[in-house]
C-alpha positions as CSV (number, residue, x, y, z in Angstrom):
1,M,-30.5,-3.3,44.7
2,M,-30.0,-6.9,45.9
3,T,-27.8,-9.3,43.5
4,T,-29.2,-12.7,43.5
5,R,-27.2,-15.4,44.1
6,P,-27.2,-17.4,40.5
7,A,-26.6,-13.8,38.8
8,L,-24.0,-13.1,41.1
9,K,-22.6,-17.1,40.4
10,K,-22.7,-16.3,36.9
11,W,-20.5,-13.1,37.3
12,I,-18.2,-15.1,39.4
13,T,-17.6,-17.6,36.7
14,W,-17.1,-15.4,33.8
15,V,-14.1,-13.2,36.0
16,L,-12.8,-16.3,37.2
17,T,-13.0,-17.9,33.3
18,C,-11.4,-14.2,32.0
19,L,-8.5,-14.6,34.7
20,L,-7.7,-17.8,33.9
21,M,-7.7,-17.4,30.0
22,G,-6.2,-14.2,30.1
23,P,-2.4,-15.8,30.6
24,A,-3.5,-18.6,27.4
25,M,-4.8,-15.7,25.4
26,T,-1.6,-14.0,25.4
27,H,0.3,-16.8,24.6
28,A,-2.5,-17.8,21.4
29,A,-1.5,-20.1,18.3
30,I,-2.4,-17.5,15.2
31,R,-4.2,-19.8,12.5
32,C,-2.8,-20.0,8.7
33,G,-4.9,-21.8,6.4
34,T,-5.8,-25.2,8.6
35,S,-2.6,-25.2,10.5
36,L,-1.6,-23.3,13.7
37,V,1.6,-21.5,14.6
38,D,2.4,-20.7,18.0
39,L,4.8,-18.6,19.8
40,G,8.3,-20.4,19.9
41,D,8.0,-22.0,16.8
42,W,10.7,-22.1,14.2
43,P,10.9,-20.1,10.7
44,V,11.0,-23.5,9.5
45,E,7.9,-24.6,10.8
46,V,6.2,-20.9,10.5
47,R,7.1,-21.2,6.4
48,D,5.8,-25.0,6.2
49,R,2.6,-24.0,7.8
50,C,1.9,-20.3,6.6
51,G,4.1,-20.3,3.0
52,E,6.5,-18.1,1.9
53,P,6.1,-14.6,3.5
54,D,5.1,-11.7,1.4
55,Y,8.4,-9.6,2.7
56,V,10.9,-10.0,5.1
57,A,12.9,-7.3,6.7
58,V,16.2,-7.7,8.9
59,Y,17.0,-5.6,11.5
60,P,20.4,-5.5,14.0
61,T,19.5,-5.5,17.3
62,R,23.3,-5.6,18.9
63,A,26.2,-4.9,17.6
64,V,29.3,-5.2,19.0
65,P,32.6,-2.7,18.5
66,G,35.4,-4.8,16.6
67,L,33.0,-7.4,15.7
68,G,29.9,-5.7,13.7
69,V,26.4,-7.0,14.3
70,T,25.8,-10.1,16.6
71,Q,22.1,-10.5,16.9
72,T,19.0,-9.5,14.5
73,V,15.2,-9.6,14.3
74,E,13.5,-10.6,11.2
75,H,9.9,-9.2,10.6
76,W,7.8,-11.7,8.2
77,Y,5.0,-10.0,6.5
78,Y,2.2,-11.6,5.5
79,N,-0.5,-9.9,3.4
80,P,-4.3,-11.9,2.9
81,G,-6.0,-9.2,0.5
82,P,-8.1,-6.0,1.7
83,Q,-11.1,-7.9,3.3
84,R,-8.5,-9.2,6.1
85,L,-5.5,-7.5,8.5
86,I,-1.8,-7.9,7.6
87,R,-0.1,-9.8,10.3
88,R,4.2,-9.2,11.1
89,L,5.7,-12.0,12.6
90,E,9.0,-11.2,14.4
91,F,11.6,-14.1,14.7
92,R,14.7,-13.2,17.5
93,N,17.0,-15.8,17.9
94,G,15.8,-18.4,15.4
95,S,12.0,-18.2,17.5
96,L,8.9,-16.8,16.8
97,Q,8.5,-14.3,19.4
98,R,5.7,-11.7,18.6
99,V,3.0,-11.8,15.9
100,K,1.3,-8.2,15.5
101,T,-1.7,-7.0,13.4
102,L,-1.3,-4.3,10.9
103,G,-4.0,-2.6,8.7
104,Y,-5.7,-4.2,6.6
105,G,-4.1,-5.8,3.5
106,F,-4.0,-5.2,-0.2
107,Y,-3.5,-6.3,-3.8
108,P,-0.6,-4.8,-4.6
109,D,-0.7,-3.0,-8.0
110,P,2.5,-2.8,-10.2
111,R,0.6,0.2,-12.3
112,A,0.4,2.0,-9.4
113,R,3.1,5.2,-9.0
114,C,4.6,5.9,-5.9
115,D,4.3,9.5,-4.9
116,S,4.5,11.9,-1.8
117,R,1.2,11.7,-0.5
118,V,1.7,7.8,-0.4
119,L,4.5,8.2,2.3
120,R,2.9,8.6,5.7
121,E,3.3,7.8,9.8
122,G,2.2,4.4,10.3
123,L,2.9,2.5,7.4
124,S,5.0,-0.4,7.4
125,E,7.7,-1.4,6.1
126,F,6.0,-3.6,3.7
127,E,3.5,-1.3,2.6
128,L,6.0,1.0,1.8
129,V,8.1,-1.1,-0.6
130,S,4.9,-2.8,-1.8
131,R,3.5,1.1,-3.0
132,C,6.7,2.7,-3.9
133,G,9.6,0.2,-4.1
134,E,13.1,-0.2,-3.0
135,P,14.5,3.7,-1.9
136,V,16.8,5.5,-4.0
137,S,19.7,5.6,-0.9
138,E,19.0,4.2,2.7
139,R,20.9,4.7,6.1
140,L,21.1,2.7,9.2
141,F,21.6,4.8,12.4
142,W,21.3,3.6,16.1
143,Q,19.0,5.7,18.2
144,P,18.6,5.8,21.9
145,F,15.2,5.4,23.4
146,D,13.0,5.5,26.6
147,L,11.6,1.9,26.7
148,S,8.8,3.3,29.0
149,S,7.6,5.5,25.8
150,L,7.0,2.0,23.7
151,A,3.5,0.2,23.8
152,D,5.3,-2.7,23.9
153,P,9.1,-2.5,25.0
154,V,11.4,-5.6,24.2
155,P,13.3,-6.1,27.8
156,G,17.2,-5.1,28.0
157,I,17.2,-2.8,24.6
158,S,18.2,0.8,25.0
159,I,19.2,1.8,21.9
160,M,17.0,0.8,18.2
161,P,18.4,0.9,14.7
162,V,16.3,3.5,12.5
163,K,16.5,3.7,9.3
164,E,16.5,6.3,7.0
165,W,15.2,6.0,3.2
166,L,15.3,8.3,0.5
167,Y,12.4,8.3,-2.1
168,G,12.7,10.6,-5.3
169,F,9.9,11.6,-7.2
170,G,11.8,13.4,-10.7
171,K,14.2,15.7,-11.4
172,H,11.8,18.9,-10.5
173,R,10.1,17.4,-7.2
174,F,11.7,17.3,-3.6
175,R,12.7,14.3,-2.5
176,R,11.2,12.7,0.6
177,I,13.1,11.4,3.6
178,V,11.3,8.1,5.5
179,I,12.1,7.4,9.0
180,L,11.6,3.9,9.9
181,R,11.5,2.3,13.3
182,D,11.0,-1.0,14.9
183,G,9.6,-1.7,11.2
184,L,7.1,0.9,11.3
185,V,7.1,4.7,9.4
186,V,7.6,7.3,12.6
187,E,8.3,10.5,10.3
188,V,8.6,11.6,6.8
189,R,10.7,15.0,5.9
190,T,10.7,17.1,2.9
191,G,14.5,16.7,1.5
192,N,15.9,18.8,-1.5
193,K,15.7,18.6,-5.0
194,P,18.0,17.0,-7.4
195,R,20.8,19.0,-8.8
């Protein structure tokens, strides 16, 4: 079956439009109310347009022996409620570098109790703190990783800070150790009971 010239012309136009728009779409602005925020914006500009974030997490990204942490990344979380998706804005060196869309938002419930069933892989640090509060204790360590294993690798980084958070659920229940990497829960382990 032959394609007619008008249909072929429409198809070629559509393909070219997609190819030309592709690079622009990867650098698209995001909407905050009636304002736009774009990659490269300063944190103060984002705060002015989007308001205070619901939660901020700071991670070290580079440490130099004798000097300590020399670079950090900030994750700003915006929770628009259960009808829309949570957005995580990532700032590096005072510049908005990446916007990631997470799961649906939620209304924080101060009466909700955290139990071990809430702790699961895929939760963001913001969701975890909102639902379970701050951990009883925490640790930070550096873990080497394979750049090819990341869906969205950050160039030039071959080790990543990993947070271990400890949650307790009472005197007679096992504690849970929550492992966070890049602001997401990647593993939940069962710890010991308190003594």
